[in-house]
N, C-alpha and C positions, 0 to 999 in steps of 0.2 A: 587618839594622835599615831601617825606610823611613825616612819621617817624616810629618809632615799639619801642614799650614801652621794655626795658629790666628790670631784677632788680636793675640795681643799676642807672636807671634815663631814658631818651628817646635820642634815635640814631636818628636823622636826615639821610633819605634813600631815594636814587632815584630806580624810577621806570620808566621800558622802556619797551614798547608792539611794534609789527611791526605796522605800521601805515598803513599796508594795510589791516586788520585784525578786524573787528567789533570789541568792547570792550567788549562785553558780552560773546565773543566766547572762552570758555576754550582752556588753552595752557599749556604745559608743562613749569613746571617754574626752573629757574636758580636764584642760589643764587653765586652773584660777589664780592669776597671778594678782595678789593682796595690794590696798596701797599701801602710802610711807606710815601708817597708823599701826599697822601690824596684823598680823593676825588671832583676830580676835571674835568674842559671840560674834558679832555685826557678819564679819565673811565667812564666820560656820552658817551663820544661818540663812546669807546669799547660798552659798554654794548648797545648802539642800534645798531649796528652793530651784534650783537649778537641774538638782540630781532628780528630782522629783519629774521633770518631762522624762525623763529615762534615761540616766547620763551616769556615769562613774565619772567623780570631780574631784582630783586631788589638789590642796592647795599648800602649795609648799609654802616655810618660813623664809622671805627670802633675804632676811635680815639673820641668818645662824650663825653669820662670821663675829655678831657683834654679840649675841645669847641668845635664851632660849625665847620663845611665842610668849609666855609670862614677863620676862625680864624685856622685854623692848617695847609690849603695845602699853597704852596707858590702864592705871589700874580703876580707872572710871570713865563715865560716857564725859566727850569732847561739848556739852553743852552748852557753853558759853565761849565768843570770841576769846574771850581773856583765857581760857583752860584750852584750846587750842595751838593760839600763842604760844601760848608756855610749853606745851609739849611739843610741838613744832621745831624748838632753840636746838634740844637736844635729838631730831631727828635728820637734820638738814647734814653733820657728815656723816651717819651712815646712807643717805643716797647717794654723796661723794663718790663715798668708799667701795659701791657698787658699781664697778667700771665696766664700760662695754665688753672687755675683754674677759671680766670676772664672769657676767652677768650672761654670756654664749655659753661658758663650761659648764656654770649651774643648768641653763634651761635644757641643754643636751641631757644631763643625768636625769632631768624633771621628766622630762618626754621619755628618754627611756624607762625609769621608773611608771610611767602610768601604762605604754602598750606593751611594757613584758608583761602585766599583769592577764592571767589566765582570763579574767570576766570584762577584758575590755578590749573593742575592736578598733580596727582604725580602717578611716583617717581618722583623725582626732581634732575638737575643736579648741583653741584658747581664748582667752577673757582677761579682758585685764584693767584696774581702775586707778584714776590717777598715774604714778611713776610705773603703773602694773601693765597700763596700758604701753608703753616704751616696749617691757618685757616682750607682751604677746604679738607687737608688731615683727619685731626684734626673732621673735619664736619661727612667726610665720615663711618670714622670710628666710630664715637659717636652714629651714627645715620641711621646704616645697612637697616633698616625698608623705610627708606625715600628716601637716597641719593644712587642713581644706576649709577652716572657717577660721575668723581672727573678729572679737569683739573687742571695743578699746570707748571707754567712756570717761567724758572731763579725765582725757589725758593731758598730761603738760610736756610740750616740747618735742611731738611727735615729729614737726620739721621743721627744722632751726636751718640755721644757717652750721651750724657746728657739722665738722667733719665726718662724722658718724650718725648724723641725726640719721632716725630710724627709716625715716620715708625714702632715702637713700638704695634703701634694700629692695625697695620693691619688688625691680625689675625680677627678682630671681623667686618671689611668691607666685602660687598658685591657688591661695586661696581666696574663695570671698571676702569682704570687709564689712563691719557696719558699725560707723564711727557717730556716737554722741555726744558732740562738745560741750561744754559750758559755756554760759552766755557771758561776752566779757569776763574774758578767763586771762587773764596777763600773760599767764604760760601756754595760751595756746589762742594765740588772736588772729581775726579775720584773716588779716595776711595769712598766719601759717594753716588756718583753714583753707585757705583757696590753693597755698603751694603742696598741702596734701593729697587737695584735690586732684591738682595736674600731675602730679606723680600717681596717681592709683589710674588717672586716663593712660596715663602716658605707658603707664605698662600694662596696661589694657585689663587691667581686673575690676569684675565684679562689685559695686561693694555703694554704700550709703555711705555720706559723708555728710551729719547734717546738727546745725548749732541748734540746743534746745533752748527757746526765749524764755528768758530770766528765770534761767537754774546756774545756781552758783559753782563753782570749782568745788567736787565733792558730794554731791548732792544726792548722793545711793546712799552715804552712807546716816544710819538713822539715829548712829550713837553721836554726831555731832552737830554743831548749830545750825548749820547750809545744808542740814536734809532739805530734800524736796520731792514730796511722796507723790506728785504727779509725774516729774520728771522721771522718777525711780522707777514706776510703772510703766513708762513709753521707755523706758532702756529693754525693761523684761521682756516684753511684745517683742520688740526687735531682736533680742538674742534667741528668744527661744526660735522665732521666724528664722533665724540665719541658722540655728544650730540644725531645724528639723530641715530645712530643705537641701543642707550640705554634708550631714553627717548619719544620714537616715538608708 
């Protein structure tokens, strides 16, 4: 673990680099925003897979105000719907507490921590999962000079009726985007996907905006009951192609 100073304290963060590249070799940076389940072994595993493509990956504990990574993550896999539902009862207040104002201040700190590293080159990429997809989009919109690639997978409420919906900031972004939505997702239904698609087109952004048929919300998370291997591998291919196109 490493640490990132923010306006409200210190966030734990995981840092991953490719094992076969010398530690002093500068590489493009990637900021990974975890899902609401927390900074845990599955997220660490995913960060190392992305790092193996030739990137330095920083993964902050976005719930640092609520406790450490160990305190805010489950103590075991959420491999049944019952365990998943029980865990999320305690997560909802954390999600609600991370307001847009707080999130934007944190994002600036996370990006600064990443790009200030001597082993990181710019521009950087961002990727987020579930609620982390909203943070990734906000990062791309708020920091267009730094972020040139943004991935969002099984994200929720990316294009809602809220006054601060992430899609409303796309005109300020310069990044290329790749979205892989869960099928029949109540938090990102077909109308919301279409709204996001229209916002991307209006903003003139290069983007893929796809629904992964048959994949449930949270499909990349192998420690949960909704894991979908085929959809997960599809998302890794899309993400790698996005980063390789834009960060090299």
